[in-house]
A tleap script that builds the chain and sets N, CA, C and O, in Angstrom:
source leaprc.protein.ff14SB
mol = sequence {
  NMET LYS ALA THR VAL LEU ASP LEU ARG TYR
  ARG MET LYS ASP VAL LEU ARG ALA ILE GLU
  ARG GLY GLU SER VAL THR VAL LEU HIE ARG
  GLY ALA VAL LYS ALA ARG ILE SER PRO PHE
  THR LYS PRO ASP GLY ALA LYS PRO SER SER
  ASP LYS VAL PHE GLY MET TRP ARG ASP ARG
  LYS ASP VAL SER ASP PRO ALA GLU TYR VAL
  ARG GLU LEU ARG LYS PRO ARG ARG HIE ASP
  CVAL
}
set mol.1.N position { 0.930 -1.067 0.029 }
set mol.1.CA position { -0.176 0.121 -0.063 }
set mol.1.C position { 0.787 1.314 0.134 }
set mol.1.O position { 1.675 1.417 0.980 }
set mol.2.N position { 0.437 2.166 -0.795 }
set mol.2.CA position { 1.108 3.501 -0.821 }
set mol.2.C position { 0.298 4.338 -0.168 }
set mol.2.O position { -0.904 4.190 -0.387 }
set mol.3.N position { 0.731 5.445 0.813 }
set mol.3.CA position { 0.058 6.566 1.660 }
set mol.3.C position { 1.011 7.801 1.500 }
set mol.3.O position { 2.239 7.857 1.450 }
set mol.4.N position { 0.134 8.686 1.441 }
set mol.4.CA position { 0.832 10.114 1.585 }
set mol.4.C position { 0.857 10.564 2.953 }
set mol.4.O position { 0.258 9.891 3.791 }
set mol.5.N position { 1.421 11.528 3.266 }
set mol.5.CA position { 1.421 12.284 4.600 }
set mol.5.C position { 0.166 12.557 5.011 }
set mol.5.O position { -0.207 12.310 6.157 }
set mol.6.N position { -0.631 13.124 4.051 }
set mol.6.CA position { -1.998 13.325 4.421 }
set mol.6.C position { -3.014 12.171 4.804 }
set mol.6.O position { -4.002 12.180 5.539 }
set mol.7.N position { -2.428 11.183 4.051 }
set mol.7.CA position { -3.364 9.633 4.525 }
set mol.7.C position { -2.915 9.442 5.770 }
set mol.7.O position { -3.762 9.158 6.617 }
set mol.8.N position { -1.684 9.536 6.126 }
set mol.8.CA position { -1.287 9.117 7.589 }
set mol.8.C position { -2.203 10.109 8.615 }
set mol.8.O position { -2.761 9.693 9.631 }
set mol.9.N position { -2.230 11.151 8.257 }
set mol.9.CA position { -3.044 12.279 9.092 }
set mol.9.C position { -4.349 12.084 9.146 }
set mol.9.O position { -4.828 12.150 10.277 }
set mol.10.N position { -5.244 11.811 8.066 }
set mol.10.CA position { -6.545 11.793 8.091 }
set mol.10.C position { -7.123 10.294 7.991 }
set mol.10.O position { -8.259 10.041 8.391 }
set mol.11.N position { -6.280 9.314 7.436 }
set mol.11.CA position { -6.782 8.027 7.411 }
set mol.11.C position { -5.931 6.919 7.900 }
set mol.11.O position { -5.778 5.873 7.269 }
set mol.12.N position { -5.298 7.215 9.213 }
set mol.12.CA position { -4.305 6.450 9.926 }
set mol.12.C position { -5.044 4.980 10.041 }
set mol.12.O position { -4.449 3.935 9.776 }
set mol.13.N position { -6.410 5.037 10.467 }
set mol.13.CA position { -7.126 3.812 10.851 }
set mol.13.C position { -6.945 2.683 9.575 }
set mol.13.O position { -6.598 1.513 9.740 }
set mol.14.N position { -7.242 3.276 8.360 }
set mol.14.CA position { -6.894 2.560 7.104 }
set mol.14.C position { -5.536 2.108 6.965 }
set mol.14.O position { -5.313 1.014 6.446 }
set mol.15.N position { -4.618 2.839 7.374 }
set mol.15.CA position { -3.117 2.421 7.250 }
set mol.15.C position { -2.884 1.305 8.139 }
set mol.15.O position { -2.315 0.275 7.775 }
set mol.16.N position { -3.367 1.532 9.424 }
set mol.16.CA position { -3.066 0.306 10.555 }
set mol.16.C position { -3.858 -0.661 10.216 }
set mol.16.O position { -3.528 -1.703 10.782 }
set mol.17.N position { -4.893 -0.787 9.438 }
set mol.17.CA position { -5.707 -1.972 9.220 }
set mol.17.C position { -4.978 -2.655 8.070 }
set mol.17.O position { -5.154 -3.869 7.977 }
set mol.18.N position { -4.134 -2.021 7.125 }
set mol.18.CA position { -3.333 -2.662 6.107 }
set mol.18.C position { -2.150 -3.170 6.827 }
set mol.18.O position { -1.687 -4.217 6.373 }
set mol.19.N position { -1.512 -2.610 7.938 }
set mol.19.CA position { -0.413 -3.143 8.484 }
set mol.19.C position { -0.917 -4.495 9.220 }
set mol.19.O position { -0.225 -5.512 9.180 }
set mol.20.N position { -2.060 -4.454 9.840 }
set mol.20.CA position { -2.529 -5.590 10.630 }
set mol.20.C position { -2.820 -6.938 9.542 }
set mol.20.O position { -2.732 -8.097 9.947 }
set mol.21.N position { -3.147 -6.621 8.233 }
set mol.21.CA position { -3.309 -7.538 7.302 }
set mol.21.C position { -2.024 -8.142 6.760 }
set mol.21.O position { -2.015 -9.063 5.943 }
set mol.22.N position { -0.848 -7.516 7.310 }
set mol.22.CA position { 0.528 -8.014 6.916 }
set mol.22.C position { 1.192 -7.202 5.874 }
set mol.22.O position { 2.344 -7.441 5.509 }
set mol.23.N position { 0.395 -6.142 5.343 }
set mol.23.CA position { 0.941 -5.280 4.274 }
set mol.23.C position { 2.032 -4.422 4.816 }
set mol.23.O position { 2.035 -3.977 5.963 }
set mol.24.N position { 3.069 -4.193 3.816 }
set mol.24.CA position { 4.040 -2.694 4.256 }
set mol.24.C position { 3.254 -1.726 3.688 }
set mol.24.O position { 2.399 -1.967 2.836 }
set mol.25.N position { 3.544 -0.487 4.187 }
set mol.25.CA position { 3.023 0.768 3.830 }
set mol.25.C position { 4.151 1.672 3.425 }
set mol.25.O position { 5.034 1.987 4.223 }
set mol.26.N position { 4.116 2.099 2.150 }
set mol.26.CA position { 5.318 3.024 1.699 }
set mol.26.C position { 4.662 4.558 1.956 }
set mol.26.O position { 3.559 4.877 1.514 }
set mol.27.N position { 5.345 5.263 2.580 }
set mol.27.CA position { 4.965 6.766 2.856 }
set mol.27.C position { 5.732 7.471 1.946 }
set mol.27.O position { 6.948 7.409 1.770 }
set mol.28.N position { 4.659 8.346 1.223 }
set mol.28.CA position { 5.266 9.108 0.198 }
set mol.28.C position { 5.059 10.651 0.558 }
set mol.28.O position { 4.022 10.983 1.132 }
set mol.29.N position { 5.934 11.503 0.261 }
set mol.29.CA position { 5.940 12.973 0.597 }
set mol.29.C position { 6.467 13.790 -0.682 }
set mol.29.O position { 7.642 13.986 -0.991 }
set mol.30.N position { 5.261 14.235 -1.376 }
set mol.30.CA position { 5.583 15.079 -2.641 }
set mol.30.C position { 5.836 14.032 -3.872 }
set mol.30.O position { 6.484 14.383 -4.858 }
set mol.31.N position { 5.352 12.888 -3.762 }
set mol.31.CA position { 5.599 11.743 -4.724 }
set mol.31.C position { 6.923 11.014 -4.455 }
set mol.31.O position { 7.202 10.051 -5.169 }
set mol.32.N position { 7.734 11.387 -3.507 }
set mol.32.CA position { 9.079 10.780 -3.349 }
set mol.32.C position { 8.940 9.710 -1.994 }
set mol.32.O position { 8.299 9.927 -0.966 }
set mol.33.N position { 9.581 8.747 -2.263 }
set mol.33.CA position { 9.326 7.557 -1.063 }
set mol.33.C position { 10.334 8.137 -0.021 }
set mol.33.O position { 11.499 8.450 -0.266 }
set mol.34.N position { 9.614 8.241 1.336 }
set mol.34.CA position { 10.423 8.753 2.500 }
set mol.34.C position { 10.544 7.790 3.568 }
set mol.34.O position { 11.466 7.895 4.378 }
set mol.35.N position { 9.502 6.651 3.657 }
set mol.35.CA position { 9.692 5.681 4.468 }
set mol.35.C position { 8.799 4.540 4.249 }
set mol.35.O position { 7.856 4.645 3.464 }
set mol.36.N position { 9.072 3.282 4.994 }
set mol.36.CA position { 8.327 2.119 4.849 }
set mol.36.C position { 8.067 1.579 6.286 }
set mol.36.O position { 8.911 1.261 7.124 }
set mol.37.N position { 6.557 1.542 6.395 }
set mol.37.CA position { 6.007 0.986 7.659 }
set mol.37.C position { 5.543 -0.485 7.360 }
set mol.37.O position { 4.729 -0.806 6.494 }
set mol.38.N position { 6.213 -1.336 8.240 }
set mol.38.CA position { 6.033 -2.757 8.071 }
set mol.38.C position { 5.341 -3.479 9.302 }
set mol.38.O position { 5.532 -2.886 10.363 }
set mol.39.N position { 4.728 -4.405 9.370 }
set mol.39.CA position { 4.308 -5.014 10.685 }
set mol.39.C position { 5.550 -5.526 11.407 }
set mol.39.O position { 6.619 -5.835 10.880 }
set mol.40.N position { 5.205 -5.566 12.810 }
set mol.40.CA position { 6.351 -5.850 13.816 }
set mol.40.C position { 6.074 -7.422 13.847 }
set mol.40.O position { 4.948 -7.904 13.979 }
set mol.41.N position { 7.276 -8.171 13.706 }
set mol.41.CA position { 7.188 -9.524 14.073 }
set mol.41.C position { 8.677 -9.737 14.699 }
set mol.41.O position { 9.716 -9.343 14.169 }
set mol.42.N position { 8.571 -10.444 15.942 }
set mol.42.CA position { 9.833 -10.908 16.643 }
set mol.42.C position { 10.367 -11.998 15.781 }
set mol.42.O position { 9.579 -12.725 15.177 }
set mol.43.N position { 11.775 -12.176 15.676 }
set mol.43.CA position { 12.447 -13.272 14.917 }
set mol.43.C position { 11.981 -14.481 15.336 }
set mol.43.O position { 11.862 -15.325 14.448 }
set mol.44.N position { 11.679 -14.804 16.464 }
set mol.44.CA position { 11.423 -16.061 17.109 }
set mol.44.C position { 9.954 -16.403 17.208 }
set mol.44.O position { 9.533 -17.489 17.607 }
set mol.45.N position { 9.186 -15.356 16.800 }
set mol.45.CA position { 7.791 -15.608 16.877 }
set mol.45.C position { 7.153 -15.282 18.142 }
set mol.45.O position { 5.929 -15.351 18.249 }
set mol.46.N position { 7.956 -14.905 19.175 }
set mol.46.CA position { 7.354 -14.711 20.654 }
set mol.46.C position { 6.631 -13.301 20.608 }
set mol.46.O position { 6.875 -12.401 19.804 }
set mol.47.N position { 5.675 -13.283 21.647 }
set mol.47.CA position { 4.913 -12.150 21.828 }
set mol.47.C position { 5.866 -10.940 22.465 }
set mol.47.O position { 6.758 -11.137 23.289 }
set mol.48.N position { 5.564 -9.894 22.017 }
set mol.48.CA position { 6.249 -8.707 22.790 }
set mol.48.C position { 6.351 -8.818 24.269 }
set mol.48.O position { 7.409 -8.559 24.843 }
set mol.49.N position { 5.239 -9.211 24.925 }
set mol.49.CA position { 5.136 -9.387 26.393 }
set mol.49.C position { 6.130 -10.357 26.880 }
set mol.49.O position { 6.465 -10.226 28.057 }
set mol.50.N position { 6.636 -11.259 26.227 }
set mol.50.CA position { 7.641 -12.038 26.700 }
set mol.50.C position { 9.084 -11.510 26.837 }
set mol.50.O position { 9.965 -12.172 27.386 }
set mol.51.N position { 9.286 -10.258 26.299 }
set mol.51.CA position { 10.580 -9.551 26.339 }
set mol.51.C position { 11.059 -9.354 27.882 }
set mol.51.O position { 10.321 -9.110 28.837 }
set mol.52.N position { 12.437 -9.516 27.895 }
set mol.52.CA position { 12.862 -9.300 29.377 }
set mol.52.C position { 12.636 -8.167 30.001 }
set mol.52.O position { 12.941 -8.188 31.193 }
set mol.53.N position { 12.132 -7.021 29.524 }
set mol.53.CA position { 11.947 -5.749 30.070 }
set mol.53.C position { 10.803 -5.847 31.083 }
set mol.53.O position { 10.829 -5.351 32.210 }
set mol.54.N position { 9.743 -6.580 30.521 }
set mol.54.CA position { 8.263 -6.665 31.338 }
set mol.54.C position { 8.799 -7.553 32.692 }
set mol.54.O position { 9.476 -8.581 32.695 }
set mol.55.N position { 8.314 -6.872 33.706 }
set mol.55.CA position { 8.597 -7.576 34.985 }
set mol.55.C position { 10.100 -7.137 35.735 }
set mol.55.O position { 10.392 -7.547 36.859 }
set mol.56.N position { 10.791 -6.444 35.108 }
set mol.56.CA position { 12.112 -6.362 35.553 }
set mol.56.C position { 12.246 -5.728 36.952 }
set mol.56.O position { 13.263 -5.974 37.601 }
set mol.57.N position { 11.211 -4.866 37.499 }
set mol.57.CA position { 11.210 -4.383 38.832 }
set mol.57.C position { 10.285 -5.332 39.662 }
set mol.57.O position { 9.769 -4.827 40.658 }
set mol.58.N position { 10.033 -6.519 39.409 }
set mol.58.CA position { 9.042 -7.242 40.082 }
set mol.58.C position { 9.590 -7.634 41.488 }
set mol.58.O position { 8.762 -7.942 42.345 }
set mol.59.N position { 10.865 -7.646 41.784 }
set mol.59.CA position { 11.431 -7.936 43.029 }
set mol.59.C position { 11.612 -6.805 43.891 }
set mol.59.O position { 11.959 -7.018 45.053 }
set mol.60.N position { 11.405 -5.497 43.441 }
set mol.60.CA position { 11.737 -4.485 44.259 }
set mol.60.C position { 10.583 -4.020 45.285 }
set mol.60.O position { 9.413 -3.798 44.970 }
set mol.61.N position { 11.072 -3.928 46.413 }
set mol.61.CA position { 10.057 -3.851 47.544 }
set mol.61.C position { 9.333 -2.441 47.637 }
set mol.61.O position { 8.232 -2.272 48.160 }
set mol.62.N position { 10.220 -1.318 46.972 }
set mol.62.CA position { 9.592 0.069 47.142 }
set mol.62.C position { 8.609 0.353 45.946 }
set mol.62.O position { 8.028 1.433 45.835 }
set mol.63.N position { 8.491 -0.474 45.241 }
set mol.63.CA position { 7.422 -0.490 43.996 }
set mol.63.C position { 6.343 -1.390 43.871 }
set mol.63.O position { 5.674 -1.635 42.867 }
set mol.64.N position { 6.227 -1.981 45.327 }
set mol.64.CA position { 5.012 -2.801 45.449 }
set mol.64.C position { 3.683 -2.171 45.167 }
set mol.64.O position { 2.798 -2.927 44.766 }
set mol.65.N position { 3.406 -0.888 45.318 }
set mol.65.CA position { 2.274 -0.208 45.085 }
set mol.65.C position { 2.609 0.931 43.932 }
set mol.65.O position { 2.905 2.076 44.274 }
set mol.66.N position { 2.551 0.587 42.719 }
set mol.66.CA position { 3.113 1.619 41.640 }
set mol.66.C position { 2.238 2.967 41.782 }
set mol.66.O position { 2.756 4.045 41.492 }
set mol.67.N position { 0.992 2.896 42.203 }
set mol.67.CA position { 0.453 4.277 42.043 }
set mol.67.C position { 1.039 5.139 43.320 }
set mol.67.O position { 1.149 6.358 43.192 }
set mol.68.N position { 1.346 4.609 44.331 }
set mol.68.CA position { 1.906 5.099 45.534 }
set mol.68.C position { 3.304 5.581 45.205 }
set mol.68.O position { 3.744 6.593 45.750 }
set mol.69.N position { 3.992 4.911 44.359 }
set mol.69.CA position { 5.393 5.235 43.976 }
set mol.69.C position { 5.366 6.304 43.026 }
set mol.69.O position { 6.323 7.070 43.131 }
set mol.70.N position { 4.512 6.578 42.101 }
set mol.70.CA position { 4.400 7.574 41.276 }
set mol.70.C position { 4.039 8.858 41.995 }
set mol.70.O position { 4.584 9.921 41.698 }
set mol.71.N position { 3.118 8.755 42.942 }
set mol.71.CA position { 2.568 9.840 43.621 }
set mol.71.C position { 3.785 10.499 44.416 }
set mol.71.O position { 4.027 11.706 44.457 }
set mol.72.N position { 4.506 9.482 45.038 }
set mol.72.CA position { 5.714 10.121 45.645 }
set mol.72.C position { 6.827 10.696 44.850 }
set mol.72.O position { 7.565 11.590 45.265 }
set mol.73.N position { 6.909 10.114 43.641 }
set mol.73.CA position { 7.920 10.831 42.516 }
set mol.73.C position { 7.328 12.141 42.190 }
set mol.73.O position { 8.103 13.026 41.827 }
set mol.74.N position { 6.155 12.374 42.261 }
set mol.74.CA position { 5.559 13.502 41.616 }
set mol.74.C position { 5.496 14.671 42.745 }
set mol.74.O position { 5.112 15.792 42.411 }
set mol.75.N position { 5.857 14.411 44.007 }
set mol.75.CA position { 5.748 15.518 45.133 }
set mol.75.C position { 6.593 16.419 44.616 }
set mol.75.O position { 7.452 16.108 43.791 }
set mol.76.N position { 6.389 17.796 45.127 }
set mol.76.CA position { 7.334 18.735 45.042 }
set mol.76.C position { 8.483 18.638 46.228 }
set mol.76.O position { 8.312 18.263 47.388 }
set mol.77.N position { 9.584 19.042 45.660 }
set mol.77.CA position { 10.554 19.015 46.501 }
set mol.77.C position { 10.536 19.997 47.592 }
set mol.77.O position { 10.194 21.133 47.263 }
set mol.78.N position { 10.838 19.790 48.847 }
set mol.78.CA position { 10.784 20.960 49.964 }
set mol.78.C position { 12.200 21.444 50.191 }
set mol.78.O position { 13.229 20.771 50.238 }
set mol.79.N position { 12.030 22.840 50.332 }
set mol.79.CA position { 13.243 23.533 50.319 }
set mol.79.C position { 13.358 24.271 51.747 }
set mol.79.O position { 13.434 25.493 51.874 }
set mol.80.N position { 13.358 23.407 52.723 }
set mol.80.CA position { 13.597 23.901 54.163 }
set mol.80.C position { 15.032 24.148 54.562 }
set mol.80.O position { 15.903 23.335 54.870 }
set mol.81.N position { 15.073 25.561 54.476 }
set mol.81.CA position { 16.479 26.049 54.839 }
set mol.81.C position { 16.474 26.698 56.210 }
set mol.81.O position { 17.516 27.155 56.680 }
savepdb mol mol.pdb
quit
């Protein structure tokens, strides 16, 4: 499938459907090829969630409650002098 920059902007849903069907999408800008978008596949066929990154903080005690951990990170710094 070929798609212009305007197609990406206004018809992204159609472009994503083509990618889901396994098609590669060639992106054109003023008639010249600028990029190619292709479906993501892992070499061994594994799911992306089986990647080593997922669950890497599983054993940390200070991140047992992620919402509380993020709230603590977002608190303003105190400048008591």
